[in-house]
N, C-alpha and C positions, 0 to 999 in steps of 0.2 A: 504494500499499499504506500502510495506517495503522499507525503505530508501536504496539507492545504494551508495556504496563508491568505490573509486578506478577507474581503467581504464574503459573507455566506452566500450560498447558492440561492438565487431568487426563485421561489416556487413558480412553476409554470413558464419560466423563461427558457428559451431554447438557446443553447450554447454551441458554437462551432469550435472544435478541438484545433488548437493552434500550437504545434511544437516549436520550441525555440531553444537556442543555445546562448550561453553567457559565460563571461570569463572573470575570474579573480586574477588580475594582472599584477602580481607581486614583484616588487623590487625593493629589497631591504625591508624597512618597516612602513612602506607606503604601497598603495595600490593606485593603478591608473583607472580612473572612473570617467564616465562621460556625464556632462551636465547637459540635460535636454531643456530647452527654453519653453516648449509648448508640447501638448496642450496645458500641462501644469509644470512649472519649473522644478526640476528635481535632479539629484545626483542618482546615477544608475550604474550597475555593472554593464560594461559594453556587451552588446549582443543583440539578438533579435530573432525573428522568425526564420525558419527553414523553408526555403522555396521548394515548390513541387519538383521532384526529381533530384533534389540536392541532398548530399550527405551531410550529417551533422558537423564534422570537423571543417570541411571546406566552407560551410555556412558560417561557422564561428570566425574563421580567418576573414571572410568577406565582411561580416558585420562589424568586427573590431576595427578593421581598416576604415570602413565607412564612417564610424562614429568617433574614432580617435586619431586616424592617420598613421597608426603603428602596425608593423609586422610583428607577429608573435610566434612563440614556440609553445605548443600545448604539452603540458606535463602529464596531467591525469584528471579523471573525472572526480569531482567532489560530491555530487549528489544531484537530486531532482526535487522539484516541488510543483504543485498545482496552484493556480490562481484563477478565480472566476471573476471576470471584469468586463466593463464596457470599454471598447477601444474607439474613441471618437474619430480618430484619424482614418478608420476603416468603416465607421458606422456598423460595428460588429460587437455582439455579445460573445466573448471568447472564453473557452476553458484553455488557459495557457498552461502547457506542460513545459516547464523550464528545467533544462539540464545545465548545470554549472560546472565548468572545467577550471582547474588551476593552470595558469600559463604564465609565461614571462615575456615582457616586452623585449623585442630584439632590436628593432631599428625604426626610428621615426621617419616615415617616408614623406610626410607632408601634414598639412592641416586636415581636420575631419572633412570629409566630402559631403556628409549629410547636413543639410541646412538646419540650423538651430542647435547643433551639437558642438560642444567644446571639450577638449581632453583636459582633465584635472587630476593632479597628483594629490591624494589624500592620505594622511597618516591612517594606518589600519584601525587604530583605536577610535579615531574620529569617524571613519567611514562606517563602522558598525552602527553609529547613531544617525549619520546623515543620509545614508542610502534611502531613497523613497519607497522601495518595495520591501514589505516585511519579509518576503522570501529571500531576497538578496541579503538583508540584514541577518536573518536566521542562519543561512548557510555560512556567511562570513564569520559570524560569532562561533558557530560550531568548529569551523576550520581553525580558528585561532585559540580555541579552547575556553571560550567564555560561557 
């Protein structure tokens, strides 16, 4: 069973399953996060949805590059969680199935290519409090032993 974070399931609401991949990009005692300006300003683990026909690890590389501008090396899978939410950018009620990997930033190739995103280095201890998603915070806290 995958742990659920966030809002409870709304009775009678139909949800579309949306698998995604995310990264804890660790360098020393900091992680590389993305700050998304809209629809709600928040810090996030870089990552996102897996496109149809795409494999998880290539999707992770693509999403991290789009949101941070960094090339990464994936180390290992940290865990998964589910989140039921409305995604206004897609006008979609989604059951997000989020798989989080530990990775390390290898090379900054340029600025984030995704509009409204900026790459931000956060101390790990601070990131556990600042990440907008309770699932992101929970997996990061478990990873660092909190």
